[in-house]
BALOBA-1460 file (C-alpha; in Angstrom, 3 decimals):
// residues 95
<rec num="1" residu="x" x="-1.818" y="-1.466" z="0.640"/>
<rec num="2" residu="x" x="-1.481" y="-5.107" z="1.624"/>
<rec num="3" residu="x" x="0.821" y="-5.648" z="-1.340"/>
<rec num="4" residu="x" x="2.933" y="-2.647" z="-0.363"/>
<rec num="5" residu="x" x="3.096" y="-3.965" z="3.201"/>
<rec num="6" residu="x" x="4.228" y="-7.387" z="1.975"/>
<rec num="7" residu="x" x="6.897" y="-5.847" z="-0.265"/>
<rec num="8" residu="x" x="8.206" y="-3.549" z="2.458"/>
<rec num="9" residu="x" x="8.202" y="-6.401" z="4.973"/>
<rec num="10" residu="x" x="10.334" y="-8.499" z="2.631"/>
<rec num="11" residu="x" x="12.739" y="-5.580" z="2.145"/>
<rec num="12" residu="x" x="13.056" y="-5.091" z="5.887"/>
<rec num="13" residu="x" x="13.560" y="-8.798" z="6.579"/>
<rec num="14" residu="x" x="16.330" y="-8.870" z="3.981"/>
<rec num="15" residu="x" x="17.912" y="-5.936" z="5.813"/>
<rec num="16" residu="x" x="17.888" y="-7.696" z="9.166"/>
<rec num="17" residu="x" x="14.488" y="-6.951" z="10.715"/>
<rec num="18" residu="x" x="12.350" y="-9.823" z="11.920"/>
<rec num="19" residu="x" x="8.662" y="-10.523" z="11.542"/>
<rec num="20" residu="x" x="6.910" y="-10.674" z="14.923"/>
<rec num="21" residu="x" x="3.586" y="-12.082" z="13.683"/>
<rec num="22" residu="x" x="4.125" y="-15.826" z="14.339"/>
<rec num="23" residu="x" x="1.926" y="-16.990" z="11.437"/>
<rec num="24" residu="x" x="3.560" y="-14.685" z="8.903"/>
<rec num="25" residu="x" x="7.033" y="-15.366" z="10.321"/>
<rec num="26" residu="x" x="6.557" y="-19.096" z="9.753"/>
<rec num="27" residu="x" x="5.623" y="-18.408" z="6.143"/>
<rec num="28" residu="x" x="8.137" y="-15.695" z="5.299"/>
<rec num="29" residu="x" x="11.146" y="-17.728" z="6.379"/>
<rec num="30" residu="x" x="10.002" y="-20.871" z="4.549"/>
<rec num="31" residu="x" x="8.501" y="-19.683" z="1.283"/>
<rec num="32" residu="x" x="8.199" y="-16.062" z="0.196"/>
<rec num="33" residu="x" x="5.624" y="-16.838" z="-2.507"/>
<rec num="34" residu="x" x="3.334" y="-18.563" z="-0.001"/>
<rec num="35" residu="x" x="3.834" y="-15.648" z="2.412"/>
<rec num="36" residu="x" x="2.772" y="-13.116" z="-0.232"/>
<rec num="37" residu="x" x="-0.170" y="-15.214" z="-1.412"/>
<rec num="38" residu="x" x="-1.462" y="-15.789" z="2.122"/>
<rec num="39" residu="x" x="-1.046" y="-12.136" z="3.079"/>
<rec num="40" residu="x" x="-2.883" y="-10.840" z="0.025"/>
<rec num="41" residu="x" x="-5.482" y="-13.619" z="0.144"/>
<rec num="42" residu="x" x="-6.376" y="-13.200" z="3.810"/>
<rec num="43" residu="x" x="-6.568" y="-9.429" z="3.497"/>
<rec num="44" residu="x" x="-8.716" y="-9.655" z="0.357"/>
<rec num="45" residu="x" x="-11.186" y="-12.113" z="1.877"/>
<rec num="46" residu="x" x="-11.565" y="-10.032" z="5.042"/>
<rec num="47" residu="x" x="-12.056" y="-6.778" z="3.140"/>
<rec num="48" residu="x" x="-14.625" y="-8.372" z="0.801"/>
<rec num="49" residu="x" x="-16.571" y="-9.711" z="3.776"/>
<rec num="50" residu="x" x="-16.505" y="-6.318" z="5.483"/>
<rec num="51" residu="x" x="-17.701" y="-4.572" z="2.311"/>
<rec num="52" residu="x" x="-20.574" y="-7.045" z="2.066"/>
<rec num="53" residu="x" x="-21.410" y="-6.451" z="5.743"/>
<rec num="54" residu="x" x="-20.714" y="-2.693" z="5.652"/>
<rec num="55" residu="x" x="-24.218" y="-1.743" z="6.793"/>
<rec num="56" residu="x" x="-24.262" y="-4.166" z="9.725"/>
<rec num="57" residu="x" x="-23.141" y="-3.237" z="13.207"/>
<rec num="58" residu="x" x="-20.095" y="-4.811" z="14.840"/>
<rec num="59" residu="x" x="-21.066" y="-5.973" z="18.336"/>
<rec num="60" residu="x" x="-24.264" y="-3.924" z="17.884"/>
<rec num="61" residu="x" x="-22.292" y="-0.732" z="18.403"/>
<rec num="62" residu="x" x="-20.022" y="0.152" z="15.501"/>
<rec num="63" residu="x" x="-21.048" y="0.037" z="11.863"/>
<rec num="64" residu="x" x="-18.713" y="-2.283" z="9.918"/>
<rec num="65" residu="x" x="-18.139" y="0.433" z="7.310"/>
<rec num="66" residu="x" x="-16.298" y="2.457" z="9.961"/>
<rec num="67" residu="x" x="-14.073" y="-0.541" z="10.706"/>
<rec num="68" residu="x" x="-12.939" y="-0.365" z="7.076"/>
<rec num="69" residu="x" x="-11.787" y="3.213" z="7.661"/>
<rec num="70" residu="x" x="-9.915" y="2.108" z="10.779"/>
<rec num="71" residu="x" x="-8.156" y="-0.613" z="8.783"/>
<rec num="72" residu="x" x="-7.235" y="1.944" z="6.107"/>
<rec num="73" residu="x" x="-5.684" y="4.202" z="8.756"/>
<rec num="74" residu="x" x="-3.881" y="1.234" z="10.345"/>
<rec num="75" residu="x" x="-2.408" y="0.125" z="7.006"/>
<rec num="76" residu="x" x="-1.323" y="3.673" z="6.150"/>
<rec num="77" residu="x" x="0.356" y="3.956" z="9.558"/>
<rec num="78" residu="x" x="2.053" y="0.579" z="9.151"/>
<rec num="79" residu="x" x="3.400" y="1.484" z="5.720"/>
<rec num="80" residu="x" x="4.628" y="4.817" z="7.079"/>
<rec num="81" residu="x" x="6.409" y="2.983" z="9.902"/>
<rec num="82" residu="x" x="7.999" y="0.542" z="7.468"/>
<rec num="83" residu="x" x="9.168" y="3.383" z="5.223"/>
<rec num="84" residu="x" x="10.613" y="5.126" z="8.276"/>
<rec num="85" residu="x" x="12.511" y="1.938" z="9.172"/>
<rec num="86" residu="x" x="13.869" y="1.643" z="5.624"/>
<rec num="87" residu="x" x="15.175" y="5.206" z="5.635"/>
<rec num="88" residu="x" x="16.347" y="5.087" z="9.236"/>
<rec num="89" residu="x" x="19.578" y="3.805" z="10.779"/>
<rec num="90" residu="x" x="20.997" y="0.416" z="9.938"/>
<rec num="91" residu="x" x="19.950" y="-1.028" z="13.305"/>
<rec num="92" residu="x" x="16.463" y="-2.070" z="12.283"/>
<rec num="93" residu="x" x="13.889" y="-2.353" z="15.053"/>
<rec num="94" residu="x" x="11.504" y="-5.262" z="15.342"/>
<rec num="95" residu="x" x="8.899" y="-5.274" z="12.594"/>
């Protein structure tokens, strides 16, 4: 899903949208390959750590495994939003 997000983000930026995440914006406008590598790398490292810690509790309240489900829902929503922007009007909203 991170790869799909990166691809869709690049498509939207080419169409006139702008990246609002300051870290990713700095990368995407300088070097697309570094942007993609950082996006996939950071997501991979975080997901691996959460899988390793899946049985632990986040802030002693929420099991980390449930956070993984929340991230899955967030990524699915983000990709849906990006697809909506691609099929929508030419005036692209902020990404």
